[in-house]
N, C-alpha and C positions, 0 to 999 in steps of 0.2 A: 204493769210494768214495772222491770226488777230495776233497783236502785244503783247508779253508777258509784263506784267507789273510786278516788282520786287519792293516790300516792303522792306524797312531796318528791320533787326531782332528786332531792339527797338521797331518799331512801331508795330509790330506784338503780343509782349510780353507786349505793353499797352494797346493793343484791347483786349488780352485775361484775362487781370489781375483783380483778385477778390478781394474786400474789405476782412477787419477782419472777422472771423466767428462770426456767434451770441454766445454771452456768455450764459451760464445758467440763467435763471430766470423767473418771471412770466410775460407770456406773453397772457394771458386771456384776452377777450373783457373788455374796459374799458369803462362803460358808457352806456345808451340806444342806440338801433339799429337805435330810431329816437327820438330825446328829446322834440321834441313839445307836449306840454301837450295835453289832458292826456297822460301819457308816459307808454307804454306797457312795461313792466319788463321781462316776461318770454313768450318764443315761444316753449314750450314742447308738442311734438306730444301725450302726454298724458296730464294728468289735474294736475294743479297746485290750491292748495285749502287751506283754513283756516290759511290766514297770521297772524302776530303778530309781533309786533316790539321789538327787543331787546332792552335789557336798554342801554340808550344813543341814541338811534336813529340813529344810523348809519348802521344798518343790519336791515335785514326783516326773520325772520324765516317763513317757510311755509311746508306744505307736498307735496311732487312733485311724481308723478307717474314714474316709472323708467322703461321704456320700453327697457332700454338696457340691462336690466337684464333677465336671462332666467325664473327667477320667478315671474318677472312684481310686485316687491317689491314697498310699498310707502314709501319714506324716507323724514325725515325732512332735508330741506337744507336751508343754509344761504345765504343771498344774498345781497349785496348792495343796501342801500336805495335807491340810485340816477339809480340802473340799471347797467348791467356789467355782469361779469361771476360769477358764484356759487363758492363760497370760499369752503364751506364743505358740505358734508353729512352726516346725521347721521343715521346709519343703525344698523340693526342686521346683520350682513354678515357671522357671525358664524352659522344662521340658515339654514336649509337644502333647497335646490334649489325646493325640491316638494311640497314646502308649501310658501303661499304667507304672508308676514309680511308686516304690516302697521304702521305707527308712524304717529300721526295725532294729531289735536286740541291741540296743544301745549299752553302754559301759562307760561312767563317768570317771577319770581320773580326778585327783584331787584339784589338778592346776587349771581344770576348765578343759582338758581334752577329753575325747570321745571318740571311742570305737563303735562301729556300728557294721550292720550288713545292710547294703544298697542294692535294689534291684529294679530291673526295667523289663517291661514285658509289652510288645505291639496288640492290642485289641484287634486282631484282624480273622474272621472265620477259617476254621480249620488250621492254626498256628497251635504247634506243641504247648500244652499247660505249664511246663516247665519255664521259668522265667528265660528271655533272650539273653540277658546280662545280669549278672551276680558277683557281686565283690564283697569281700572284707576291708574297711577302709578306717582311716585316723582322719578327724578332723578337730574342731572345736564347736563348744556349743553355740559362740557367737557366730561362728560361719561354717556350718555343716557341709554346704556344697563343695567348700574348698578343701577337698579331702586327696589324701596320699594313697594310692590303692596298696594295700598291704599284701593281697591273696584274691586272685581271681577263683572264684567257684562255679563247678565246680572242678577237683583237682584230685589227684593221686597223692596220697600222703607216703612220708617215711615207710610205711608199713605195707605199702602195694596196695591197700584199699584206697577205693574210690569214695571221696566225701562230698556229696551232694546239698549237703548245707552245714550253717554254722549256729551255735547256739550257746546260751550260759556262759556267755564272754565275761572275762574277770581279768583284773591287772594284777599282776604279781609283783612289779616295780616298774620304774618310768619308763622301760622301753620291752619289756615282756608282758604278753598278754597268754591266757590258758582260755580252752573254750572246747566244747563237745565238737566233735565231728560226727554228721549224720547221714545217712539214708534216705533219701525222701522218695517216697512213692505215691501215686495218684489211682487208687483201687476205685472201681464204679460198684457199688451195692448190688445194680443191677443193670441190663444192656440200656437202658433208656435214662438212667438215674445220673445226676450230677456228680463227677468224680471227686472223693474226699482227697485228703491230703494227710499222709501219715508220716511222720518224723520219728527214724528210729534210731537211736546213739549208738555210733559205732566204736569209739575210741575217746579218749582227751588228747589235746593236743598242746603245745606251747608254742607260742610263735614270737621271735626276736627279732625286732625292727631296729637295733642301734646300727647295722650298716645299711648300704641302700638297697642291697636284697636280704628279704626277711627271711630269716631260718626257721623250719618245722622241726618238730619232734615229738614223736608218739612219747606218750607217758608210761613206763612199763606198767604192766599188769592191769590195765583200764579197759581191756577187752569187754565189750558189752555195756560200756558206760552209759547212763541214760540222763545225768546230770552234774555238775560240779559248781563247788563255790570256793572262793578262797579263803583261807583260813587268816587268823591275826595277822601274822606274817607272811610274806610271799614264797616262804620257803615249805608251807603247807595247803595241802588243798584238800579239801572233802568231796566226796562222792557216790552215786549210787549207782548200781547197773540194773540192767533189764531183768524184771521177773523176779527179783530180790527183794527183802523186809530189811537189809541192812544199809547202812552208811558207814563208808570207809573214809580212812585217813592216809595220806600218803605224804612223805617227808622227803624233798628233793633232796636236801643234805645226805641223808642216809641211804635213801632209795628203797626205805621200809614201808609197808603197809599194814596198817591193824584197823580191826571194825571198832566203830567209837560206840555204834548203837544199832540194836537189832529190834523192829518193831514187831517182830514175832509172827503178824498174820497182816497181809496186805502188801501188795508191791510200794514199794518207797520210791520216790523220785522227786526231782525238783527242789532238792536242797538249799538252801542259805543259810549263811553263817553270820554271827554278830555276837561281839561281847560275851563270849563264854557261852553262847546258846546256839542251836540250831532250829531252822525250823524246816519242815518238809510234807510234800502230799504224800499220804498213805490210803492205800485202798481205793474203794468206790470204782466209776466205771472205766477200769482199765483191763486189756488182756493183753498177756504176752505168748506169742507161737512161735515156732522154728519151721519153717518149710522146706523140705528138701531140694526144692528149684527156687523157690523166693527169697530163702532166709529167714533170718530173724524180722519181726515187725511185731514193736508193742503201741497198741491202739488206745490212746489215753484221751478220756473226755472230762478227767476231774475226778478229785477225791477228797478225803478230808486232811484237815489242816491241823498238825501235829507240833508241838514245842518240845525241847528237850533241854534242859541243863547238862552240860556236859560233864561238869565236876561231881554230881551226884547221880546221873543218869535218870533224875526224875522228868518223867513224860506227862503231858497236858495236852489234852484237845482243846482247840481255841478256834474261835468263828462259829458258826452255823453247822453243825453236823450233819444236816441236809442237804447243804450246799455242794458243789462240785468244784472245787477250787484248783488251778494250776498257777505256775509262775510264782510264789512268793517272793517278796524281797525283804528283808529284814531292815530296820532302822539300825543305825550305827549303835542306837541306845539299848536295842533289842527290847523293847518294848512295845513296839508298832510293826505290822506288816501290811506292805499294801500288795494285793492279789487279786488275779484273773477268777471271776464267777462265772461259769458257763451255762448257760438255760438255752434251751430249744436251738443250739446251733450259734449263738453270739454271747459274747462277753463284755463284762463291764468289771472295772475296779471297785474295789471295795478296801477300806481300812479296818484291819482288826486289831483289837488291842489284846495284848499279851501279859497275863498278869506274872 
C-alpha cells in the first residue's frame, strides 16, 4: 500500500496562486521579427506595396492587401518605421462587400494632406479586369475617405495620350503635384492563365489644383518616362526612362534637362531622392519591348537596389544583391530605404540601411 503524502493547505494555495490579471493596454508586436539588416517589416500573405515615409520619419504608409476581409480590399496601413505592429488602417469600410476598394500610391505633404489613387471594382463574373471607378484624390491622413477628386482615371492628357494609371506621385508645392502617367495592360501568358498587370510609363505630368478645376500639364521631354521623384525644391524633378540606364534631372524654371547619373548596364527605374542622394532599382528581372501594334511595354519583376551620391557620382549596391526590389522610398536623412521585395508573385516591405 502506497503511503499518502499530505500537503499543508497553505502550500496548495501557494502552488495555485495566480499573478495580477493583465491590464488593458497596447500589446501589439514591438519591433521587427528579426532586427538584423536588411529588416523585413511585413509578413502579409497578400501584397504590401508603394511605401512612403510619413512626415517626421517615425512611420511608414503603404498599401496592404487585406486578405482578412471578405472583399479583399487594399487599404493604406501605418507601420512604425523600425518595424512592429500596424498602428492603423485607412480603408473605405462603408463600401459594400461585393466590391474591391483599393487605396494606393499615397504621397504625403508636410501638413498632413495626402494625394492617393482610389479605385473600386465590382466582383461579378465576366466583368472587365480594369477598375470600374478610379481617381486621383486629395484628402488627409486623419480622414482619408473625405476626399476631393482631382482627376478621374483614365483620361486623355494634354499630349493627346490616354493615361490609364497614375504612380510615383510627389508634391512640388502646396497646390501642385507631379506624377507618372501610365498605360495599363492585362496580358495572359496562356489562354487558361490568370491575367497579369503590366504598367508602363508614358510621360510625366504636373497637376495644379489651386483653382476649382485642376490643370494638367505634360513635362517637356519626358516621353517614355518610367519613374519620377521631386528634388530638394519643387523646381527640380529626377526621372528615369523605359529601357534606359540613366537618371535625368529637369528644372521647371529653365526648362532644361541633363543627365545626373548613368548606371551603365541594366534598366534603371523607381528613382527616389533625398538629401543629395538618390536610390534606384537597376537591372534584374525587367524587359522593355516595343510592338508595332501594342506599343511599348516594360515588364518589371524587380531588380538590384543602388544608391548614388550626387555630388561625387559614387555608386553603392545596397540591400541583398539576390533580392528583387521595387519602389524604394528614401528617408529624409537618406540613410534608410523602405522598399518592396518580390518573391513568387507577392511583395513584402523591407528596411535597408544606406551607408
